[in-house]
C-alpha positions as a Python dict, from the first residue, in 0.01 Angstrom:
ca = {
    (1, 'M'): (0, 0, 0),
    (2, 'K'): (-321, 175, -107),
    (3, 'F'): (-376, 551, -187),
    (4, 'V'): (-728, 698, -243),
    (5, 'A'): (-793, 1018, -432),
    (6, 'S'): (-993, 1291, -245),
    (7, 'R'): (-1362, 1293, -318),
    (8, 'L'): (-1323, 1664, -315),
    (9, 'S'): (-1138, 1668, -623),
    (10, 'K'): (-1269, 1709, -969),
    (11, 'G'): (-1396, 1379, -1130),
    (12, 'N'): (-1356, 1168, -817),
    (13, 'K'): (-1712, 1268, -630),
    (14, 'V'): (-1847, 927, -647),
    (15, 'F'): (-1571, 702, -766),
    (16, 'P'): (-1240, 812, -654),
    (17, 'E'): (-919, 671, -812),
    (18, 'E'): (-717, 443, -637),
    (19, 'I'): (-340, 352, -657),
    (20, 'Y'): (-201, 49, -510),
    (21, 'I'): (159, -4, -455),
    (22, 'E'): (261, -374, -512),
    (23, 'D'): (586, -574, -513),
    (24, 'T'): (622, -582, -875),
    (25, 'G'): (450, -258, -983),
    (26, 'I'): (161, -38, -931),
    (27, 'K'): (-206, -81, -1008),
    (28, 'L'): (-431, 202, -1092),
    (29, 'R'): (-803, 156, -1052),
    (30, 'Q'): (-1060, 395, -1191),
    (31, 'P'): (-1403, 284, -1070),
    (32, 'G'): (-1728, 370, -1265),
    (33, 'I'): (-2086, 320, -1228),
    (34, 'F'): (-2135, -8, -1432),
    (35, 'S'): (-1763, -93, -1469),
    (36, 'G'): (-1420, 45, -1381),
    (37, 'K'): (-1077, 46, -1552),
    (38, 'T'): (-780, -105, -1381),
    (39, 'Q'): (-431, -93, -1520),
    (40, 'F'): (-109, -262, -1393),
    (41, 'I'): (230, -115, -1455),
    (42, 'S'): (535, -307, -1358),
    (43, 'Y'): (831, -92, -1238),
    (44, 'E'): (1043, -198, -1504),
    (45, 'H'): (830, -32, -1758),
    (46, 'I'): (784, 305, -1595),
    (47, 'S'): (1027, 556, -1753),
    (48, 'S'): (939, 830, -1528),
    (49, 'V'): (672, 998, -1282),
    (50, 'E'): (595, 1355, -1292),
    (51, 'I'): (367, 1541, -1010),
    (52, 'D'): (185, 1848, -1065),
    (53, 'S'): (115, 2006, -721),
    (54, 'P'): (-84, 2362, -721),
    (55, 'M'): (-29, 2571, -415),
    (56, 'V'): (-391, 2511, -343),
    (57, 'G'): (-599, 2189, -439),
    (58, 'F'): (-490, 1828, -524),
    (59, 'S'): (-187, 1683, -690),
    (60, 'T'): (-184, 1499, -1061),
    (61, 'L'): (41, 1216, -1120),
    (62, 'R'): (144, 1140, -1464),
    (63, 'F'): (313, 775, -1523),
    (64, 'F'): (482, 719, -1853),
    (65, 'H'): (540, 387, -1986),
    (66, 'A'): (597, 225, -2337),
    (67, 'G'): (535, 567, -2486),
    (68, 'K'): (211, 622, -2302),
    (69, 'E'): (105, 863, -2033),
    (70, 'V'): (-147, 733, -1747),
    (71, 'I'): (-274, 1013, -1527),
    (72, 'A'): (-417, 1014, -1181),
    (73, 'H'): (-562, 1317, -1024),
    (74, 'G'): (-701, 1388, -666),
    (75, 'F'): (-413, 1304, -447),
    (76, 'T'): (-301, 1511, -162),
    (77, 'K'): (76, 1660, -196),
    (78, 'D'): (207, 1426, 69),
    (79, 'D'): (44, 1098, -104),
    (80, 'A'): (175, 1206, -439),
    (81, 'A'): (541, 1226, -268),
    (82, 'R'): (477, 888, -108),
    (83, 'I'): (368, 729, -437),
    (84, 'E'): (676, 857, -607),
    (85, 'L'): (912, 762, -344),
    (86, 'A'): (747, 398, -345),
    (87, 'I'): (790, 372, -726),
    (88, 'D'): (1141, 488, -721),
    (89, 'E'): (1237, 229, -448),
    (90, 'G'): (1033, -42, -658),
    (91, 'R'): (1238, 58, -966),
    (92, 'K'): (1555, 27, -771),
    (93, 'K'): (1478, -332, -669),
    (94, 'V'): (1372, -436, -987),
    (95, 'R'): (1723, -325, -1147),
    (96, 'K'): (1934, -519, -894),
}
């Protein structure tokens, strides 16, 4: 499953962030002009997910793993909720 940040959000005008929901974890991709940054976080290492959703505007997701915080901005409230739900389901499967 793939989620792409809105081009209307701050910092995503040319190269919007992407979140891929995979079987074993999530992949966050932050494209750039000459290079991009891709990070994979397995479900077993995600300690929590926080969503900041303002009344107007786009949501910011914060993923906490191994004492680090990874931030992804520019997703709709609906997409942010679906991402969080998919991560929760993935974490439950890993724990079994």
